[in-house]
N, C-alpha and C positions, 0 to 999 in steps of 0.2 A: 738829246739823246735821252730816251726814257730811263728813268733811275735804275730799272733793272734788266736793262739791256746786254749785260754781263752774264744773265743766265740764259739768253739766247746764244751765246758763243760757247756754251757748254756743249760741245758735242753730243753727249750721251742726253742732255736735257734739251735736245733740238725740238722741231715743231710738235710732235706728239706729246709728249710729256710736259713740254712747257705749256702748251695750249689747255692740258687737262688741269692746270694748277691754279688757282685763284692769284690775285694779287699779292694778297697778303702773305700765302703760301710760299709764292715766289721770294717773298721779301725775307721770310723766317729762312728757307733754304739757302739765299745767299749770305745772310748773318751767321748762319749756322756752319756754313763753310769756311768762315775765319776761326772757327775751333771756340765759339762761346759755349756756354753753357745754357740752360734754360733759364736759369734766372738772370743771366745777361742779356738773354735776346729779349726777354722780357722787358727788363728795363729799358734796353735799346729802343724796343719799337712800343714802348709804352702800352704794355698788355699785361696780364697777371699769367705767373708763371704756369697756371691749370690751363691757360687759355693757350700758350704756346705748347704746352703736351697735347691738347687736343688737335691743336693744326697739324703737329708734327705726325701724331698718328693718322691722320686724313692724308697727309703727303705719303707715308708709307704704303698706305692700301692704294692710292691712286698709281705710284711708281712701281708696286709690286715688290718692295723690299721691307725688311724686318727690324732695322735700327738705324740709328745716326751715323754710326761709323759707315755702313752701307751707303746711307745718302751722301756724306761727305766724301766717300771714294768715288760715287758716281758722279758728284760735282765736280769733282778734280779728276778725272779720268779723261783725258786726250784721246780721239782716235788718230792714227795716222792717216 
């Protein structure tokens, strides 16, 4: 199984949204959805905190959302 297969299982991050994100962006969404801070995400993925912020900005732009709360809600929202 692909390491980030879980993201494909999130209904709101289905084919279109998922396909627009890079592998690293999908990794960041997955880790962010665990409730980690930017600093913790950076440590886990061996990035700088600034790089995480840039990736998050790009993710928000691609998904049309404005902040990490909206991203976490989107990642955890299940459609019936």
